[in-house]
TIVO-48876 format. One record per atom (N, C-alpha, C): x, y negated, z; residue in three letters. Coordinates in steps of 0.2 Angstrom, whole numbers, plus 2048, in hexadecimal, padded with zeros to 3 digits. Layout:
N
XYZALA;...
end
This chain:
297
804806800MET;7FF801800MET;8047F9800MET;8037F57FBASN;8067EE7FCASN;8017E97FDASN;8047E27FELEU;8007DC800LEU;7F97DC7FCLEU;7FA7DC7F6GLU;7F57DC7F2GLU;7EF7E07F3GLU;7F07E67F5GLN;7EA7EB7F7GLN;7E87EA7FDGLN;7EB7E6802LEU;7E87E4808LEU;7E17DF808LEU;7DC7E280AASN;7D57DF80AASN;7D67DA810ASN;7D57D480FPHE;7D57D0814PHE;7CF7CF819PHE;7C97D0813HIS;7C27D0816HIS;7C17D681AHIS;7C47DC819HIS;7C47E281DHIS;7C87E0823HIS;7CD7DD824LEU;7D27DB829LEU;7CD7D682CLEU;7C97D1829PHE;7C67CD82EPHE;7C17D0832PHE;7BD7D6830TYR;7B87D9832TYR;7BB7DD838TYR;7C27E0837PHE;7C47E483CPHE;7C67DF842PHE;7C87DA841TRP;7CA7D4846TRP;7C47D384ATRP;7BE7D1847LYS;7B97D084BLYS;7B77D584FLYS;7B67DC84DVAL;7B47E1851VAL;7B97E1856VAL;7C07E1855ALA;7C47E185BALA;7C57DD861ALA;7C37D785ELYS;7C27D0862LYS;7BC7D2867LYS;7B67D3864LEU;7B07D5868LEU;7B07DB86BLEU;7B27E086AGLY;7B37E786DGLY;7AC7EA86CGLY;7A87E9866HIS;7A27EB867HIS;79F7EB85EHIS;79F7F085BLEU;79C7F1854LEU;7977EC853LEU;7927ED857THR;78A7EA857THR;78A7E3857THR;78E7E085CARG;78F7D885DARG;7927D6857ARG;7987DA855ALA;79C7D784FALA;7977D6849ALA;7947DD848ALA;78F7DC842ALA;7897D6842ALA;7877D5848GLN;7837CF848GLN;7867C9848GLN;78C7C984AGLU;7907C1848GLU;7917C0841GLU;7927C683ELEU;7967C7836LEU;78F7C6832LEU;7897C7834HIS;7847C6831HIS;7837CC82CHIS;7857D382ETHR;7857D982BTHR;7837DE82ETHR;7827E482ASER;77F7EB82FSER;7857ED831SER;7837F1837GLN;7887F683BGLN;78C7FA837GLN;7877FE832SER;78A80382DSER;78F7FF828SER;78D7FA826ALA;7927F7820ALA;7987F5823ALA;7987F2829LEU;79E7F082ELEU;7A37F782FLEU;7A07FC832SER;7A3801832SER;7A780482CSER;7A4804826ALA;7A6806820ALA;7AB80281EALA;7AB7FC820GLN;7B27F781EGLN;7B77F9820GLN;7B77FA828ILE;7BC7FB82CILE;7C0802829ILE;7BB807828ARG;7BE80D825ARG;7C280D81FARG;7BF80881BGLN;7C3807815GLN;7CA804816GLN;7CA7FF81CLEU;7D17FC81ELEU;7D6802821LEU;7D1806824GLU;7D680D829GLU;7D9811823GLU;7D481281EASP;7D7818818ASP;7DC813813ASP;7DC80C813ARG;7E2809811ARG;7E8808815ARG;7E680881ALEU;7EE808820LEU;7EF80F820LEU;7EC815820GLY;7ED81B821GLY;7ED81D828GLY;7EA81882DGLU;7EB81A834GLU;7E4817837GLU;7E181A83CPRO;7DC81983FPRO;7DD813844PRO;7D880E843LEU;7D8806847LEU;7D680884ELEU;7D180B84FPHE;7CD80D854PHE;7CC813857PHE;7CB81485DTHR;7C981B85FTHR;7C3819864THR;7BF81E866ARG;7B881E867ARG;7B982186EARG;7B781D874GLU;7B682187AGLU;7AF82187CGLU;7AB82587BGLY;7A382587CGLY;7A181F877GLY;79E81A879ARG;79B815874ARG;7A080F873ARG;7A5810877THR;7AA809876THR;7AE80B870THR;7B180586ELEU;7B5806869LEU;7BD80486BLEU;7C280886CVAL;7C880586EVAL;7CE806869VAL;7D180086ALEU;7D77FF864LEU;7DB805864LEU;7DE80985FSER;7E380D85FSER;7E980A860SER;7F080D861PRO;7F5809860PRO;7F7806859PRO;7F4809852THR;7F580484DTHR;7F17FF84CTHR;7EB800850GLY;7E67F9851GLY;7E97F4855GLY;7EC7F6859HIS;7F07F085DHIS;7F57EC859HIS;7FA7F0856VAL;7FE7ED851VAL;7FA7E884CVAL;7F47EB849VAL;7F07E7844VAL;7ED7E2847VAL;7EB7E184DLEU;7E87DB850LEU;7ED7D7852LEU;7F27D8853SER;7F77D4855SER;7F97CF84FSER;7F97D2848TYR;7F97CF842TYR;7F47CC840TYR;7EF7CE841ALA;7E87CB840ALA;7E77C5843ALA;7E87C484AASP;7E97BD84FASP;7EC7B884BASP;7F27BB848GLY;7F67B6845GLY;7F27B2840GLY;7F07B783CILE;7EE7B5835ILE;7E87B0835ILE;7E37B383APHE;7DD7B083APHE;7DD7AB83FPHE;7E27AA843GLY;7E37A4848GLY;7E679F845GLY;7EA7A183FLEU;7ED79A83DLEU;7E8799837LEU;7E579C834GLY;7E079C830GLY;7DA796833GLY;7D8796839GLN;7D479383CGLN;7D778B83DGLN;7DD78C83EGLU;7E1786841GLU;7E278283AGLU;7E3785835MET;7E478282EMET;7DD77E82CMET;7D878282ELEU;7D177F82CLEU;7CF778830LEU;7D1779837LEU;7D277383ALEU;7D676C838LEU;7DB76F836ARG;7E0768834ARG;7DD76682EARG;7DB76B828LEU;7D8767822LEU;7D2764823LEU;7CF764828GLN;7C8761829GLN;7CA75A82BGLN;7D075982EGLY;7D2752830GLY;7D4751837GLY;7DB74F837ARG;7DE74E83DARG;7DA74B842ARG;7D6747840GLY;7D2742846GLY;7CD74684AGLY;7CB74B846ASP;7C5750849ASP;7C875684BASP;7CE758848GLY;7D175E84BGLY;7D475F851GLY;7D4765852VAL;7D9767859VAL;7DE76B858VAL;7E476985ATHR;7EA76D858THR;7EB77285FTHR;7EB77885EARG;7EC77C863ARG;7F377F864ARG;7F777D86ALEU;7FD77D86CLEU;7FF783870LEU;80278986EARG;80278F873ARG;80A790875ARG;80A78E87BVAL;81278E87EVAL;813794883VAL;819797881GLY;81A79D887GLY;82079A88AGLY;82179C890SER;82779B894SER;82A7A1897SER;8307A2899VAL;8337A689CVAL;8307A68A3VAL;8307AC8A6SER;82D7AC8AESER;8317A88B3SER;8397A98B1THR;83E7A58B4THR;83F79D8B4THR;83A79A8AFLEU;83C7938AELEU;8377908B2LEU;8397898B6SER;8367868BASER;82F7838B7SER;82A7848B9ARG;8237808B8ARG;82377A8B7ARG;8277768BCASN;8267708BBASN;82A76C8B5ASN;8317718B3TYR;83476F8ADTYR;82F7708A6TYR;82B7758A7GLN;8267778A2GLN;8217708A0GLN;81F76E8A7GLU;81876A8A7GLU;81C7638A5GLU;8227628A6ASN;82675C8A5ASN;82575B89DASN;82776089ATRP;829761893TRP;822761890TRP;81D764891ILE;81776388DILE;81275E890ILE;815758894ARG;810753895ARG;80E750890ARG;81174D88BPRO;80E749885PRO;80874D883PRO;809754882ALA;803759880ALA;7FE758884ALA;7FE75788ALEU;7FA757890LEU;7F575088FLEU;7F974C88DALA;7F574588CALA;7F1744885ALA;7F1748880ASP;7F1749879ASP;7E974D879ASP;7E3748877SER;7DE74C878SER;7DC750871SER;7E175086DSER;7DF754868SER;7E375A868SER;7E675C86EVAL;7EB76286EVAL;7E7766874VAL;7E776D872ASP;7E4772876ASP;7EB777878ASP;7EB77987ELEU;7F277C880LEU;7F0783883LEU;7F4788882THR;7F478E884THR;7FB790888THR;7FB79188DLEU;801791891LEU;801797893LEU;80879B893GLU;8087A3896GLU;80F7A3897GLU;8117A989BSER;8187A989DSER;81A7B289ESER;81F7B389DGLY;8217BA89DGLY;8297BB89BGLY;82A7C189ALEU;8327C3898LEU;8337BF891LEU;8387BE891LEU;83C7B988ALEU;83A7C0883LEU;83C7C5885GLU;83C7CA87EGLU;8337CA87CGLU;82F7CC882GLY;8277CC880GLY;8257C587CGLY;8287BE87FLEU;8267B987CLEU;8297B8875LEU;82E7B9874LEU;8317B986CLEU;82E7BD869LEU;82B7C386BGLU;8277C7866GLU;8217C4865GLU;81E7C1869ARG;8177BD867ARG;8197B7864ARG;81D7B4865LEU;8207AF860LEU;8217B1858LEU;8247B6857TRP;8257B9851TRP;81F7BA84FTRP;81A7BD852ARG;8137BF850ARG;80E7BA84EARG;8107B484FTYR;80B7AE84FTYR;8067AD856TYR;8097B085BGLN;8047B0860GLN;8057A9865GLN;80C7A8864LEU;80E7A1867LEU;81379D862LEU;812796864ASP;815791860ASP;81C78F862ASP;81D790869VAL;82478E86AVAL;825792872VAL;82C794873VAL;82D79787AVAL;83379487DVAL;831792883LEU;83578D887LEU;83979388CLEU;83F79288BALA;84579788FALA;84B793892ALA;84E796896ASN;85479489AASN;85A798897ASN;85979C892GLU;85F79F88FGLU;85D79E887GLU;86379F884THR;8647A087CTHR;8607A687ATHR;85D7A6873VAL;85B7AC871VAL;85F7B186EVAL;85F7B7870PRO;8637BC86DPRO;8627BC865PRO;8687BE862ALA;8687BE85BALA;8647C5859ALA;8617C5853HIS;85C7CA852HIS;85C7CA849HIS;85F7CE847PRO;8607CD83FPRO;8597CD83BPRO;8547D083EASP;84E7D283BASP;8497CC83DASP;84C7C8843ARG;8477C3846ARG;84A7BC846ARG;84C7B9842PRO;8507B3844PRO;84B7AE847PRO;84E7AB84CLEU;84A7A584FLEU;84F79F850LEU;84B79A851HIS;84E793852HIS;84E79285AHIS;85479185CCYS;85578F863CYS;858788864CYS;853782866ARG;85477C867ARG;85777B86FARG;85D77886FPHE;85E776877PHE;85B76E878PHE;85777087ELEU;85376A880LEU;857766886LEU;85B76A88AGLY;86076588EGLY;86276B894GLY;864768899SER;86776B89ESER;8667678A5SER;86776B8ABGLN;8677688B1GLN;86C76B8B6GLN;8707678BATHR;87376A8BFTHR;86F76D8C4THR;8727728C7VAL;86F7768CCVAL;8707738D2VAL;86B7738D7SER;86D76F8DESER;86A7758E3SER;86E7748E9LEU;86C7788EELEU;8677738F3LEU;8627758F5VAL;85D7728F9VAL;85B7758FFVAL;85A772903GLY;857774909GLY;85277090DGLY;84F771913PRO;84A76C916PRO;84D766918PRO;84B760918ALA;84D75A919ALA;84E75A920ALA;84975C923SER;84975D92CSER;85075F92ESER;85376392BTHR;85976792DTHR;85F764929THR;85F763923TRP;86476291ETRP;86575A91BTRP;86075791DGLN;86174F91BGLN;86874D91DGLN;86B749918ASP;872746919ASP;87774B91BASP;877752919ARG;87C75891AARG;87E759913ARG;88475A912ARG;88675D90BARG;88B76490BARG;889768907LEU;88D76E907LEU;89076F900LEU;896772900ARG;8997738F9ARG;89777B8F6ARG;8967798F0ILE;8937808EDILE;8997848E9ILE;89C78A8EBPRO;89A78E8F0PRO;89D78E8F7PRO;8A278A8F7GLU;8A778B8FEGLU;8A478B904GLU;89F787904ASP;89C78690AASP;89678B90CASP;89578F909LEU;88E794909LEU;88F79A90BLEU;89579C90EHIS;8977A3911HIS;8927A4917HIS;88E7A9916GLY;88A7AB91DGLY;8847A691DGLY;8837A2918VAL;87D79D918VAL;8777A1916VAL;8717A191AGLU;86A7A3917GLU;8697A0911GLU;8677A490CMET;8657A0905MET;8607A5900MET;85B7A18FEALA;8587A48F8ALA;85A7A28F2ALA;85B7A78EELEU;85D7A68E7LEU;8597A88E1LEU;85A7A68DAPRO;8577A88D4PRO;8597B08D4PRO;8537B48D1GLY;8557BB8D1GLY;85B7BD8CCGLY;85C7C48CCGLN;8607C68C8GLN;85F7C48C0GLN;8597C48BEARG;8587C28B7ARG;8597BB8B4ARG;85B7B78B9HIS;85B7B08B7HIS;8637AE8B6HIS;8637AA8B1ALA;86A7A88B0ALA;86E7A58B5ALA;86A7A18B9LEU;86F79E8BELEU;8717A38C3LEU;86E7A78C4ARG;8707AD8C9ARG;8777AF8C8ARG;8787B18C1ALA;87E7B38BEALA;8847AE8C0ALA;8847A88BEGLN;8887A28BFGLN;88A7A28C7GLN;8857A38CBPHE;8867A18D3PHE;8897A78D5PHE;8887AD8D4ASP;88A7B38D5ASP;8927B28D4ASP;8947B08CFALA;89B7B18CBALA;8A07AB8D0ALA;89B7A58D2LEU;8A17A08D4LEU;8A17A38DCLEU;89B7A68DFCYS;89E7A98E6CYS;8A37AE8E6CYS;8A27B38E1GLN;8A77B88E1GLN;8AE7B58E0GLN;8B07B08DBSER;8B67AD8DBSER;8B87A98E1SER;8B37A78E6ALA;8B67A48EBALA;8B67A88F2ALA;8B37AE8F1SER;8B37B48F7SER;8AF7B18FBSER;8A97AF8F9VAL;8A47AB8FDVAL;89D7B08FDVAL;89B7B3901ARG;8957B5902ARG;88F7B4907ARG;88A7B0903PRO;8847AD906PRO;8817B2908PRO;87C7B290EARG;8787B7910ARG;8727B690DARG;8707BA907LEU;8697BA904LEU;8647BD907LEU;85F7B7908ARG;8597B990BARG;8547BA906ARG;8537B88FFALA;84F7B98FBALA;8517B88F4ALA;8507BC8F1GLU;8517BB8E8GLU;84B7BA8E5GLU;8497B68E0VAL;8437B58DDVAL;8447B38D7VAL;8407B68D2ASP;83F7B58CBASP;83C7AE8C9ASP;8367AF8CCASP;8317AA8CAASP;8337A38CEASP;83379D8CAMET;8367978CDMET;8307948D2MET;82A7958D0ALA;8257938D4ALA;8257968DAALA;82679C8DBMET;82779F8E3MET;82C79E8E5MET;83279B8E1LEU;8397998E5LEU;8387928E7LEU;83578E8E5ARG;8327888E7ARG;82F7898EDARG;82B78E8EDLEU;82778D8F4LEU;82B78F8FALEU;82F7948F8ILE;8357978FDILE;8387918FFILE;83C78D8FAALA;8407878FCALA;83B783901ALA;835783900ARG;83177D904ARG;83078090BARG;82F78690BASP;82C789911ASP;83178D917ASP;836790913SER;83B795916SER;83F79291CSER;84278D919GLY;84678A91FGLY;84D78C91CGLY;84E792917TRP;854791914TRP;85678D90FTRP;85D78D90DLEU;860789907LEU;85E78D902LEU;85D78A8FBTHR;85B78D8F6THR;85E7898EFTHR;86078D8EBLEU;86478A8E5LEU;86078B8E0LEU;85F7858DDLEU;85A7848D6LEU;85B77D8D3LEU;85977D8CEPRO;8587768CAPRO;8537718CDPRO;85676B8CEGLU;8517668D2GLU;84A7658D0GLU;8497688C9VAL;8427668C5VAL;83D76B8C9VAL;8417708CCVAL;83C7758CFVAL;8387728D4VAL;83C76F8D8VAL;83976B8DEVAL;8397648DEVAL;8387618D9GLN;83775A8D8GLN;8327568DDGLN;82D7598DEASP;8287568E3ASP;8297578E8ASP;82D75B8ECGLU;83075D8F2GLU;8357588F3GLU;8397578EFLEU;83F7538F0LEU;83C74C8F0LEU;8387498ECARG;8337448EBARG;8317418F2ARG;82C7468F6SER;82A7458FBSER;82E745901SER;834748901GLY;839748907GLY;83874E90AGLY;834753909SER;83375990CSER;83A75E90CSER;83E75D906LEU;845761904LEU;84A75B902LEU;85075E904ALA;855759902ALA;85B75D8FEALA;85E75A8FAVAL;86375C8F7VAL;86875D8FBVAL;86C7638FCVAL;871764900VAL;8787648FDVAL;8787668F6GLY;87E7688F2GLY;87C7688EBGLY;8827658E7ARG;8807678E0ARG;88776B8DDARG;88776E8D8SER;88C76F8D4SER;88C76F8CCSER;89276D8CAASP;89276B8C2ASP;8927718BFASP;8967778C3ARG;89677E8BFARG;8907808C0ARG;88B77F8C2LEU;8857838C1LEU;88077F8BDLEU;87D7808B8GLU;87777D8B5GLU;8737808B2GLU;86C77E8B2GLU;8677828ADGLU;86677E8A8GLU;8667828A1ARG;86678089BARG;85E783898ARG;85C77D894PHE;85477E893PHE;85477E88APHE;850783889TYR;850784881TYR;84978587FTYR;848782878ALA;841783876ALA;84278886FALA;83E78E86FILE;84079386AILE;83A793865ILE;83B79185ETHR;836792859THR;837797855THR;832799850ALA;83279E84AALA;834799844ALA;83979C841PRO;839798839PRO;833798835PRO;82F79D835HIS;82A79E831HIS;82379B834HIS;823797839HIS;81F79383BHIS;81C78D838HIS;81778B837HIS;815784834HIS;81777E83AHIS;818779836ARG;81A774839ARG;81577083DARG;81676E844MET;81176B849MET;81376684BMET;80E761848ASP;81075984CASP;812758853ASP;80D75D857VAL;80D75C85FVAL;81475F860VAL;81776485DLEU;81D76785FLEU;82376285DLEU;82375F858ASP;828759855ASP;82875385AASP;82175385DLYS;82174D862LYS;82574F869LYS;82475686CLEU;827758871LEU;82F758870LEU;83075B86APHE;83775C869PHE;83C754869PHE;83874F867SER;83A749866SER;83B74686DSER;83A748873GLN;83A745879GLN;84174487CGLN;847747878GLY;84C74687BGLY;84F74D87EGLY;85674C881VAL;85A752884VAL;85875088BVAL;857754890LEU;856754897LEU;85D75589ALEU;86175089EARG;8677528A2ARG;86774E8A8ARG;8677528AEARG;86774E8B3ARG;86D7528B8ARG;
end
């Protein structure tokens, strides 16, 4: 089978049934009979050579092949709907921006980056987080428009991606202001035996920090290691331990005075990247976000 033999009308019918999860409701929405709808999906299955659904009682369940086909159909018809909205006029249309971010990325940084889109009434946002590889797969399948990450994208010969550097931020040591206000510690020299909460092993900062400590023969007392920056922020705020993280994560607590910066190291920094797929269409809202400039603090 080649592309010319793919019946996109049948693919659209499959997409509707898969999204609604019910043959009868899909037939009603498509203004056709249930038998005609079933026949056209069977023709698509015959062309593809594999079943798209299995039956469990009266319920239609996607087969493994059905899940793959649905992921592509989402991209095809999602972009088709977006195209129609744009062609009908920018003034009345709505741009759907789908942003993924790695789970170790600061949510404060993500909010700061998308803030112009939050103020734009013509933009609808979808935000999700996860592991980098899963987000990149969704990006490649048109299910995301951009992925925010704190590491560069791994090279993949069959899946070239664009990785744009957004900026960097020096990592700081923070602690409760009631205890640490106006006190300063060197990183890592003064941290031997100090109770600390650190980013988890999957975070790029952790490898940098561990290497510094090892080179200085320093061993902090590790009380918690946390992948999620939102949780690390809560621990920094409530635990009483010292915490190593970019200041953007606890910007509100630093501003209010509940946390204080105890130390900084130019040898530790978090770098921020925006990853896009080269086959994606140009989006004005993304261009606007990219034009904000590079963050350096």
